[in-house]
C-alpha positions as CSV (number, residue, x, y, z in Angstrom):
1,M,134.8,113.3,104.2
2,A,131.9,115.7,104.7
3,K,131.3,118.7,106.8
4,K,128.1,120.8,107.1
5,G,128.3,123.9,104.9
6,N,130.1,124.3,101.6
7,T,133.6,124.9,100.3
8,E,135.3,126.6,97.5
9,I,137.8,124.5,95.5
10,T,140.4,125.9,93.1
11,L,140.4,123.9,89.9
12,N,141.7,124.6,86.4
13,I,138.4,125.4,84.6
14,N,138.1,127.0,81.2
15,I,134.6,128.0,80.5
16,D,132.8,131.2,79.4
17,M,132.6,132.6,82.9
18,P,134.8,135.1,84.7
19,A,137.9,133.4,86.2
20,D,137.0,134.6,89.7
21,V,133.8,132.5,90.0
22,P,134.5,129.9,92.6
23,V,133.9,126.2,92.5
24,N,131.8,124.8,95.3
25,A,131.6,121.1,96.2
26,L,128.6,119.8,98.0
27,L,127.4,116.5,99.4
28,L,123.6,116.3,99.5
29,K,122.3,113.4,101.6
30,T,118.9,112.3,100.3
31,G,116.1,112.5,102.7
32,L,113.4,110.0,103.5
33,W,111.4,110.9,100.4
34,K,113.6,108.5,98.5
35,Q,111.9,105.5,100.1
36,H,108.6,106.3,98.4
37,F,109.9,105.7,94.8
38,P,112.1,103.2,93.0
39,D,115.8,103.9,93.1
40,D,116.2,104.4,89.4
41,Q,113.3,106.8,89.4
42,N,114.8,108.9,92.2
43,K,118.0,109.3,90.2
44,L,116.1,110.2,87.1
45,M,114.1,112.8,88.9
46,I,117.2,114.3,90.4
47,A,118.9,114.4,86.9
48,Q,115.9,116.0,85.3
49,A,115.7,118.7,88.1
50,L,119.5,119.4,87.6
51,N,119.0,119.7,83.8
52,Y,116.1,122.1,84.3
53,C,118.3,124.3,86.5
54,T,121.2,124.0,84.0
55,Y,119.1,124.9,80.9
56,H,116.7,127.4,82.4
57,K,118.2,128.9,85.6
58,G,121.9,129.2,84.7
59,L,123.3,126.5,87.0
60,H,126.9,125.5,86.0
61,I,127.6,121.9,87.0
62,V,131.3,121.0,86.8
63,G,130.9,117.4,88.1
64,Y,128.2,115.2,89.7
65,L,127.6,111.8,91.1
66,I,124.1,110.5,91.9
67,T,124.0,107.5,94.2
68,S,121.1,105.8,96.0
69,S,121.6,107.9,99.1
70,N,123.7,110.9,98.1
71,L,124.1,113.6,95.4
72,Y,127.6,114.9,95.0
73,L,127.8,118.2,93.2
74,V,130.6,120.4,92.1
75,L,129.2,123.7,90.9
76,R,130.7,126.8,89.4
77,I,128.8,129.4,91.4
78,E,129.2,132.4,93.7
79,K,128.9,131.5,97.3
80,A,126.2,134.2,97.7
81,D,124.1,132.6,95.0
82,L,124.5,129.0,96.1
83,N,121.6,128.8,98.5
84,N,119.3,130.5,96.1
85,M,120.2,128.0,93.3
86,L,119.8,125.1,95.7
87,T,116.3,126.4,96.5
88,I,115.5,126.5,92.8
89,F,116.8,122.9,92.4
90,Y,114.7,121.7,95.3
91,D,111.6,123.3,93.8
92,A,112.4,121.7,90.4
93,L,112.8,118.3,92.2
94,R,109.5,118.7,94.0
95,K,107.9,119.4,90.6
96,E,109.4,116.2,89.2
97,I,108.1,114.2,92.2
98,K,104.7,115.7,91.7
99,Q,104.7,114.8,88.0
100,Y,105.7,111.3,88.7
101,Q,103.0,110.9,91.4
102,E,100.4,112.2,88.8
103,Y,101.8,109.6,86.3
104,L,101.4,106.8,88.8
105,K,97.9,108.0,89.7
106,N,96.9,108.1,86.0
107,Q,98.3,104.6,85.5
108,R,96.3,103.4,88.5
109,L,99.5,102.2,90.2
110,Q,99.2,104.3,93.3
111,G,98.3,101.3,95.4
112,D,101.3,99.3,94.1
113,G,104.3,100.7,95.9
114,M,103.0,104.3,96.3
115,R,102.9,105.0,100.0
116,T,102.4,108.8,99.8
117,K,99.4,111.1,99.1
118,A,99.5,112.6,95.6
119,G,99.7,116.1,97.0
120,E,102.4,115.5,99.6
121,A,104.9,118.4,99.5
122,F,108.2,116.6,100.4
123,T,110.1,118.8,102.8
124,G,113.7,118.0,103.8
125,L,114.7,116.7,100.4
126,F,118.4,116.8,101.3
127,T,120.8,117.5,104.1
128,Q,123.7,119.7,102.8
129,Y,127.3,119.0,103.7
130,E,130.7,120.3,102.5
131,L,132.3,117.7,100.2
132,L,136.0,117.4,101.3
133,N,137.0,114.2,99.4
134,Y,139.4,115.9,96.9
135,K,140.1,112.7,95.1
136,L,136.4,112.3,94.4
137,I,136.1,115.9,93.4
138,R,139.0,115.7,90.9
139,L,137.7,112.4,89.4
140,I,134.1,113.7,88.8
141,T,135.4,117.0,87.4
142,G,137.8,115.3,85.0
143,Q,140.9,116.8,86.7
144,P,144.2,114.8,86.8
145,T,144.8,113.1,90.2
146,D,148.6,113.7,90.1
147,E,149.4,110.3,91.6
148,I,153.1,109.7,92.0
149,F,152.6,106.3,93.6
150,F,149.9,103.6,93.6
151,D,147.1,104.7,95.8
152,P,144.7,101.8,96.5
153,Q,141.9,104.1,97.7
154,L,142.1,106.1,94.5
155,A,142.2,102.9,92.4
156,W,139.1,101.6,94.2
157,L,137.3,104.9,93.8
158,K,138.0,105.0,90.0
159,K,136.8,101.5,89.6
160,S,133.6,102.0,91.7
161,L,132.7,105.2,89.9
162,Q,132.5,103.2,86.6
163,H,129.5,101.4,88.0
164,Y,127.3,104.4,88.5
165,N,125.0,105.3,85.6
166,F,124.6,108.9,86.9
167,C,128.2,110.2,87.1
168,S,130.1,112.9,85.2
169,M,133.2,110.7,85.1
170,I,131.5,108.1,82.8
171,D,132.4,108.1,79.2
172,Y,129.1,107.8,77.3
173,S,131.0,107.2,74.0
174,G,129.4,109.9,71.9
175,A,126.0,109.6,73.6
176,K,124.6,112.4,75.8
177,G,125.0,112.0,79.5
178,P,122.0,112.2,81.9
179,V,123.1,115.7,83.2
180,K,124.6,118.5,81.2
181,I,127.9,119.5,82.6
182,I,130.7,122.0,81.9
183,R,133.7,120.0,80.7
184,L,137.1,121.0,82.0
């Protein structure tokens, strides 16, 4: 399912970008820093960092899924710019972590569940892999799956994705989702 590196995927995407900008699918495995914070807070910090990059740094997210241990991203970005944008995302996430640490410190909760020093500069936030699960990529980007027969794996994947609060596949019924994406 995953291979170190990144891959370019050809999808039918209609946005205000040149048609030759590739789509890259990534699996980012969350590092040990996640153990220092509640699971929902980790997901929220990742979503806020992604939104910062979307609104202020020009990141174009086509699809995403944030789980307890992984971040699945489908980005519309040139391969040459990918590492630079990931560095910006990591810096934004470090800023979110630091802000949450300061919040805990101000609330005098640092002794309750806070096992890190306030100034710790979390390195190794994620391990990057190539996302090769094309069914997952198509689902989180809103692309049709073109199934001609019943696929139990695809049915299970569709059903399980409905239970994630941080997923581009979720229909938020008129509400804003947690991460700004480019709809296909």
